[in-house]
C-alpha positions in Angstrom: -45.4 -38.3 5.7 -44.5 -34.8 6.6 -45.1 -35.8 10.6 -42.6 -38.7 10.3 -39.6 -36.7 8.3 -40.0 -34.0 11.0 -39.5 -36.7 13.7 -36.5 -37.8 12.3 -34.6 -34.4 11.5 -35.4 -33.2 15.4 -34.1 -36.5 16.4 -31.0 -36.2 13.8 -30.5 -32.5 15.4 -30.8 -33.8 18.9 -28.1 -36.7 18.1 -25.7 -34.0 16.4 -25.9 -31.6 19.8 -25.3 -34.6 22.2 -22.2 -35.7 20.1 -20.8 -32.1 19.8 -21.6 -30.9 23.7 -18.7 -32.9 25.3 -16.6 -32.1 22.3 -17.1 -28.5 23.4 -16.7 -28.7 26.9 -13.8 -30.6 26.4 -11.9 -27.6 24.5 -13.1 -25.0 26.7 -11.9 -27.3 29.6 -8.6 -27.6 28.1 -8.5 -23.6 27.7 -9.2 -23.0 31.0 -7.0 -25.5 32.7 -4.9 -22.9 34.4 -7.5 -20.3 35.0 -6.9 -21.3 39.0 -3.2 -21.3 38.6 -1.4 -18.3 39.4 2.6 -17.9 39.0 4.1 -15.7 41.1 7.9 -15.5 39.6 10.2 -18.6 39.8 8.7 -21.6 41.5 6.0 -19.9 43.2 2.9 -20.6 42.5 -0.7 -19.9 44.2 -2.8 -22.4 43.2 -6.8 -22.0 44.1 -9.5 -24.7 44.1 -11.1 -27.1 47.4 -7.7 -25.3 49.0 -5.3 -22.6 48.4 -2.1 -23.7 47.6 1.0 -22.2 47.5 4.1 -23.8 46.2 8.0 -22.6 47.1 7.2 -19.0 48.9 9.6 -16.6 47.5 10.0 -12.6 47.0 6.1 -12.8 47.9 4.6 -9.8 47.7 0.9 -10.2 48.5 0.1 -11.6 52.2 -2.2 -14.0 51.4 -2.8 -17.1 53.8 -2.2 -20.4 52.2 -4.1 -23.8 53.1 -1.3 -25.5 52.0 2.4 -24.4 51.7 4.6 -27.4 49.2 8.4 -26.9 49.6 10.6 -29.2 47.6 13.5 -28.1 49.2 15.9 -26.2 51.2 17.5 -23.4 48.8 17.0 -20.4 49.7 14.8 -19.5 46.9 12.5 -22.5 47.6 12.8 -22.4 51.5 12.5 -18.8 52.7 11.5 -19.0 56.1 10.7 -15.1 56.2 8.7 -15.8 52.8 6.8 -18.9 54.5 5.5 -16.5 57.3 3.9 -14.3 54.7 1.9 -16.7 53.3 1.1 -18.9 57.0 -1.9 -18.5 58.7 -3.0 -20.4 62.1 -4.2 -23.5 60.2 -1.7 -23.6 57.3 0.2 -26.9 56.9 3.3 -27.0 55.4 4.4 -30.1 53.7 8.2 -30.4 53.0 11.2 -32.4 53.5 13.1 -33.0 56.8 15.9 -30.6 56.2 13.4 -27.7 55.3 10.9 -28.5 58.2 14.0 -27.8 60.6 14.0 -24.3 59.5 10.0 -23.6 59.6 7.9 -23.5 62.4 3.8 -24.5 62.3 1.9 -27.5 61.5 4.2 -29.6 59.4 4.4 -32.6 57.6 7.8 -34.2 56.4 8.1 -36.4 53.4 10.5 -38.3 51.0 10.1 -39.2 47.5 7.4 -42.1 47.9 6.1 -40.9 50.4 1.8 -39.5 50.3 0.0 -37.2 52.7 -3.9 -35.9 52.6 -4.4 -32.7 54.2 -8.0 -31.8 54.1 -8.6 -33.8 51.6 -6.1 -32.9 49.3 -4.0 -36.0 48.4 -0.1 -35.1 48.0 2.0 -37.3 46.4 6.1 -36.4 46.8 7.6 -37.9 44.0 11.9 -37.7 43.3 13.6 -34.2 42.0 17.5 -34.5 41.5 20.6 -33.6 39.1 22.1 -36.4 37.0 24.7 -34.2 34.9 25.1 -31.5 37.7 26.0 -31.7 42.0 23.4 -28.9 42.9 20.6 -31.7 44.0 22.2 -34.5 44.6 19.5 -37.5 44.5 21.0 -38.8 48.1 19.7 -35.3 49.8 15.6 -36.8 48.9 14.6 -33.5 47.6 11.4 -33.9 46.0 8.6 -33.0 43.7 4.5 -32.8 44.3 1.5 -34.6 42.5 -1.5 -33.1 43.8 -5.1 -32.9 42.6 -7.0 -29.7 42.6 -10.3 -29.3 40.5 -10.0 -32.4 39.3 -6.9 -31.8 37.7 -3.7 -33.9 38.9 -0.5 -30.6 39.0 2.5 -31.9 38.7 5.0 -29.3 40.6 8.6 -31.0 39.1 10.7 -28.8 41.5 14.5 -28.6 40.9 15.3 -31.7 38.4 16.9 -32.5 35.8 15.4 -35.0 32.9 14.9 -38.0 35.0 13.6 -41.6 34.8 11.1 -41.2 37.2 9.0 -39.3 34.9 8.0 -41.9 32.9 5.9 -42.5 35.9 4.7 -39.5 36.3 0.5 -39.0 35.2 -0.2 -35.4 35.0 -3.2 -33.3 33.7 -0.8 -30.2 34.1 3.2 -30.0 34.5 4.7 -27.3 36.3 8.5 -27.8 34.7 11.8 -25.7 34.8 13.0 -24.7 32.0 16.3 -22.0 32.5 19.2 -25.1 32.7 22.0 -24.2 34.7 20.4 -25.7 38.1 18.0 -27.7 36.7 16.8 -29.0 33.4 17.4 -26.9 30.0 14.4 -25.7 27.7 15.2 -28.8 25.3 15.4 -31.3 28.1 11.9 -29.7 29.4 10.6 -30.5 26.0 12.0 -34.1 26.4 10.2 -34.3 29.5 6.8 -33.1 29.0 7.1 -35.3 26.1 7.6 -37.9 28.2 4.9 -36.9 31.2 2.4 -36.5 28.1 0.4 -33.6 30.1 -2.9 -32.0 28.9 -1.1 -28.6 29.6 2.4 -27.9 30.4 3.8 -24.6 32.2 7.3 -23.2 32.0 8.8 -22.2 35.1 12.4 -21.5 37.3 12.9 -18.4 34.9 13.3 -14.4 35.2 14.5 -14.5 38.7 17.9 -16.0 40.0 18.7 -17.6 36.4 16.8 -17.5 32.8 14.5 -15.6 31.5 11.6 -15.5 28.9 13.1 -16.2 26.0 13.7 -20.2 27.9 10.0 -20.9 28.2 9.4 -19.1 24.7 11.8 -21.8 23.2 10.1 -24.3 25.6 6.6 -23.2 23.9 8.0 -23.3 20.6 9.5 -26.4 20.9 6.5 -28.4 21.7 3.7 -26.5 19.6 1.8 -28.9 17.7 2.3 -31.9 20.3 1.5 -30.3 23.9 -0.2 -26.9 24.7 2.2 -24.9 26.5 0.4 -21.7 28.8 3.5 -19.2 30.0 1.8 -17.4 32.7 2.2 -13.7 33.4 4.1 -13.4 36.8 1.5 -11.9 39.2 
């Protein structure tokens, strides 16, 4: 009888551990979803994984060659040729819009909304990014945001955009969203964007340089508390 009871207790413990392990791993994975994402200011991120990706290089301080550079549109704070050269190596591939491509040199892949390209095993999807209640980023310009997968996580870089209907079709584990207003979404509008996309983690951007400040990021985080995890990254 004692042997039977011992066996039952041992089986119960194994079952309990098997139930708990995925949950624990899931929580840890959620907390660490942004550990490979480094905010360099404004809309510039360095994302490390299978490849090193740098987005919209601007006011670059540390020169480090990227495997892939993503540029959303040709405004000076996103398409900065001088900054691009600081993170561009001989094999770097730049993915950008046609108007930006004219200002740059090297290995360039041009895209428009709806396009998808693969570089070094990384699939990069170009998605719409535009204003609907202001004129700084007209839809007709064909400027973009990007969705790409690194370390098994789909990352959405919104670009300079308002809250637009196309966000309903975006699926992402991590959403990098502008929050400063004026040229892009306000913090309130970015909250609605996050609730529409429903990422595992939302990261505010586009503040602290041209327009906006930390208070916009904090407002964004506060309004999503209990709904979507927000990580405010320290500028590096």
